N, C-alpha and C positions, 0 to 999 in steps of 0.2 A: 407832301410829308406832314406839313402842319395840319392839313385836313384829316389825315389818317389818325393823328394823335388826338385831335378834337373828337373824331368819331369814337375813338377808343375810351376817351373820358366820358363821353355821353353814354356809351354802352355800360361803362362801369357804374355810372351814377344811376342809370335806370335799373340795373340789377340790384343795386343796394337799396333802391326805393322799393322794389318788389320784395326784397328781404325784409324791410321794415314792416310792409303791409302783412306779409305772412306771419311775422312774429307777433304782431298786434292781433291778427285774426286767431292765432293759436291761443293767445292769452284770453281773448274774449270768449272763444268756444269752451275753453277749460272752466271759466267762471260760470258760464251758462250751464254746463253740465253739473257743476258742483251745486248750484242753487236750483236745479231742475225740480219741478213738482208738477205732475201731470194734471193736478186739479186746476192749474192755471189756463188750460186749454178748453175753450167752450165746446168744441166738437166732441171731447171725450167725457164731459160732465156737464149736466145742465146747470147745476149749481156751482159754477166755477168760482175761483178766487178773484175778488175785486178789491183792491188792485192785485195784479199778479205778483207773486213772491219772488219770481225770478229777478236777479239783480239788473237784467237788461229788459225787464218788462215782457210783454207778449211776444215781441220779436225774439228775444232770447229763448222764451219757452218754446215757440214754434221751431226755432233753429235746433234746439236740443232734441225736441221730438223727432224731427226729420233725421237727425244724426243717429238717434237710437233706432229708428226704423231701418236705416241703411246698414248700420254696423253693430247693432245689438249691444251685448255687454262689453264689446271691444271699442266702444265709441271714443274712449279716451286716447286711442292710438291716433285719431285724426288731428286733434290739437298738438299732439306730440310731434307728428311729422311737419305740421305747419311751422312750429317753433324751430325745429331742427333745421329745416331748409332755409328758414328766414335767417337764422344765425349764420349759416353756411354762406349765404349770399352777402350778408353784411361783412363777414370777416374775409371771405375769399370770393370776391365777385367774379373771378375768372374761371371758377370751377364749373365743369360741365355737369348739369343736373339731369339730363335726359336719362342716362343710364341708371343714376341713383333712384330717380323717380319710379322707373319700371321695376327695379328690385324692391322698392318700398311697396309698390302695389302688390307684388307677389307675396311679400312678407305679410302684408295685411289680409290678403285673401286666404292664405294658409292659416293665419291666426284665427280669422272668423270662422273658417271651416272647422277647426278643432273645437271652437266654442259651440258651434252648432251641434257637433257630435256629442257634446257634453250637456245637451239641453236638459236632461233629467236632473242632473246635479245643480243646474242653475235656475230651476223653476221658481224658487222662492224670490230670487232676485228679479226675474222677469215679471212676476206678479206685483212686486212692490213698485217697479217703474212703469208697469202697464205696457210691457213690451210683448209682441206676439211671438218673436223668435229670439233665441239666445245669440245668434250670430248675425242677425239682420236678414232682410229679404233676399239680397243677392246670394248669400251663403246658403240660405234655405233652398233656393232654386238650383244653384250649381252643385253644392256639396251633397245635399241629401236626395233631391229628386233626380239629379243626373248621375253622379258618381256612385252613390250608395245604392240606388235602386236599379241602375242599368249598366254600370261599368265595372266597378271594383268592389263593391260591398263596403260594409262599415269598416272592417279591419284594413282592407286595402286603401281605402280613402284616408284613414287616419295615418297609415304609414307614409303615403304619398305627401299628405299635408306636413308631417314632421320633416321629411326630406327637403320639401320646398322651403319651409321655414328655416332650416339650418343652412341651406345653400344661399338663400337671399340674405340671411344674416351675416354669413361669411363675406359675401360680395360687398355688402354695405360697409362692413367693418374695415376692409382693405388689408393689404399684406402686412403692414406694420403692426396693426392691431392683432392680427392673427398670430404673428410671432410673439408678441408680448403675452397673449393669452396662452400660447403653447409654453413659453418659459415659466409663466406663473403656474400653470397646471403641472409641469414637470417638477418645479420646486416644491409645490404643495404635496405632490405624490411622494417625492423623496423624504419630505419631512414627516408625513404620515407613516411611511414605511419604517423610517428611523424610530419614531415613537413606538411603533408596534413592536419592532425588534427589541428595544430597550425594555418594554413591558414584558416581552416573553422571556428575555434573558433574566430579568429580575424575578419573575415567577419561577423560572427554572432554578435560579440560584437559591431561592427560598426553599424550593421543593427538595433540592440536594441537601441543604443544610438541615432540613427536618429529617430526612432519611439518615444522614450521618448521626444526628442526635439520637434517633431511634435505634440504630445500630449499637451506638455506645451504651445506651440504656439497657439493651438486651444483654450485651456483654457483662455489664456490671451486675445485672440481675442473675445471669447464669453463674457468675463467680460467687455472688452471695449465696445462691442456692447450693452450689458445690461446697462452700465452706460450712454451711448449716448441716449438710448431709455428713461431712466429715466429723463435725462436732457430735452429731447424734450417734454415729458409728462408734466414735471414741468413747462416748458416755456409756454405750451398750456394752462395749468390751470391758470397761472398769467394773460394771455391775456383774458381768458374767465371769470375771476372773476368780478362780478358787483361791481360798486362803491357804497358804502352805504352813503346815506345822513343822516346827524344827525337829530333826531326827534325834532320837535318844542317843546320848554320847556313850561310846563304848569305853571300857576301861583301858587305860593306856598301858602299854607293855614297854617296860624299860629295856633298852638295847645298849650294848656296850658302845661307848663313843670314843673317838680318838682324842688325844690331847690337843687343845686349841692353843696356838701360839699367840703372841701379842700382836703380830703383824696381821694374822687372819682375823683377829678380833677387831682390829681397827678397820680393815677393809670390809667387814660384814656389817659395820654400822652404817645406817643411811645418812645421806647428806643432811646436815643441820638445816632445818626450814622453820620459818615462822608458822606457828599453828594458831588456828582460830579457836578460842575457848567454846564458842557456840557450836562448832563442828564436832565436838567431842561426843556428842550424843549419837548413839547408834553406832553401826560398824565404821571402823577407821581404815583408811587406805594405807597400806604398808609401803613406805617409800623404798625403792630398791637401794642396795648398798653400793658404795663406790667401787667395790671389787669387780663390777661389770665393766669398768673402764680400764684402759691399759695403764700401767704404771708409768710414772713420769721418768724420762731418761735422766742420766746424771747431769749435774749442772755444767760440767766441762763441755759436754756435747752439745749444750744449748747456748753456749757463749756467743754473743753477737760481735761481729768484727766491725769496728769503726774507730779510726784514729782520731780521737777528739781533739787532741793538741794540734795535729797537722791541719785539721779542717778549720779550727779556730784561727790559726795563723793565715791561711789562705783567704778566709773571709775578711779578715782585717786588712790584708794587703790589697785585695781586689777593690774593696770600697775606698781604700786610701787613694788608689789611682784615680778615682773619680771625685777626689776632694771631700770625702766623707770620713770623718774620724769616729770610730766606734770602739767600744770596750765590751768583750764577751764576759758576761757576769755569771752565767749559769748554762747548764744544758740538761735536758731530759732525754734519756736514751730508752726508746721503745723497741718492740720486737722488729719493726720494719724501718722506722724513721727516728732520727735524732733531732731534736729541736734545740737550737742554739738561741740564747737570749742575749740580745745586743742592746747596749745602752749608747745611743748617739750623742755626740758632742752637742753642747748648747748651740742653738741656732740652725740645727740641721733639720730639714723637713723630712718626715717619715715617707712622704710620697716619692721622694728621690730614691730611697732604698727599695720601695716596692717596684719602681720601674726598672730595677737592675736585676730582676730574677733571672733573665736569660744569660746575662754576663756571669752572674755567680754560678749558674749551672755549667757554663763553659769552663770557668776556672777550676771547679771541683770535679770536672769530668763525670757529672752526674746526669741521669736522664732528665730529671726536672728538679726544680727547687721551688718550694712554696714559701712565700713571704707573708707573715701575719703582722700587720702594722696597724695598731699595736696589739699586744697580748692583753686580753680583757683581764682587768684587775691588777695589772702590773704596768709600770712605766717603762716597758722595754719593747723591742721589736723582735718577733720570733721568726727564725728562718729554719724551715724543716728540710733536712738533707737525708736522702735515702741511705741506709746502712749498706756497707759492702756486702755482707751476708746477713740475711734475715733470720729470725728465730721463730719457730712455731709456737702458737698459743694453744695450749691443751685445755680441754674442757674440765678435766679433773683438777687442773691447777686452779681454775676459777672457782670450782665447787668447794675446794678445800681452803679458799682464800677468806680473808677477814671480811670483805665486802659482801660475800654471799651469806656468811654467818650472821652478820648484823643486819642484813636486809629485811625490810618490812613489806616488800611487794606482794600483792595478792596473787598475781600470775607473773612470776619473774621470767625475764628473757635474757639468756646469756648471749651477749653479742661479741665479746672479745675484749680487747684492751686498747686504750687510746694511745696517743703519741708518747705520752710520759710513762706508759706501762701500767697505768691503773685499770682495774677491772671495770668493764661496762655492763651493768645489769639494769635493764629497763622493766617497767611495769605494764603488761599488756592491758590490764584492767583500766588504765587511765588513757588509753590510746583510742580515739574514735575510728582511726584507720591505720593500716600497716602496709607499707610498700617496700618490697625488696627489689632493688634495681642494680644493674651493673653490666659491664661488658662480658663477653664470653670468656670463661676461665677465671673470672674475678672472685669466685667463691660464693655465689648465690646458694647453691645446693648445700655447701658446708655450713652456711649460716642457718638455713632452714633446719638442718639436722641438729645443730647446736640448740636452736630455739625449742625444738620438740624434746630433745634430751633434757633441757633445763626444766621444762614443764612437767616431765615425768619423774625427775629426781627428787 
């Protein structure tokens, strides 16, 4: 057992020694090739260099020349294999080298054959190094004389050389290296495909954006052209429009008229409106009279039903149950709602009254009660209670009212009456927008009719 271990150690030491020799040999051959000058060899030139310029003298020059004759332009592969196998023996002395050496020989032969087939492209290099063949003498004999001229031709020989080169390279690299190369190639391919897809997407997005902008410009141009055509057509119509001459007035014939009563005279008068002095030039619009509207019903038929005293008492008692003392100071009775003004006792928060709207509606047996806390401009709380019976607001009543007569609105809108029964007249000229909204049956159509009638009266 001891002898076996000693033999193993000797074998390992011997292989490491050969590894060192191969490594040094590869280094020496590489330096000899780098400093090679064919003028150092007396057999190639009578007036040769003395002393030789090769770093290893004439021995290095002859060694380099012999290597160039054997391997041609691929002479650097020999020191490479020497150094590679030397390192392998030094680092892994138990490695079997026979198979790897055979694959290395096949790799070298295939490489030299390819170089020999490219002799025309390497003529300048061969002339500078004074080499007769680009791939060396063995490659000349085997690749060109045998395979090219007698077996497979130039194309077949090149394909065969590439196959042998690839197969021997794969076998030399080993399975792990092949897997790493495959992983790297897949990752590189995916990266390239991703970059290409991003570039295509960006180009497509830019193209779509350009097309959208072009379509938008075309639409704007067509709209502009259409507006220009309309303006030109309108201008031509104005130029071609004939001037109308006023007809000659005929003599008026007096007819018997019926006596006019005071009531008819009042109804025939137009509704008083603010007039613009600048608009008096030219023809004037004759406002329709109020006789187009229905007469107002008698006041007794329009009376609103609401027991103010009882409601005030219920409000006071209900709030007193919740510890809130109030005093009813005033009330405003409108066509549909009566607003009661309450003055709370000192220290009572108005938020407490606002939170009792549902309790007040229950006590008053009303559908809803609105609490306004506080009333703007007054130090009181307003509670709006629906009337038992509502009263209609007539358009004629507002048009005959003081608010309409004193109004200065350019485009007055008759909207109705507020909670206190005051007329509400707005100015359409000062409104940027107008929205009429409400639930079904709340009076939107009646409101629009009143607005139109107010603009016409």
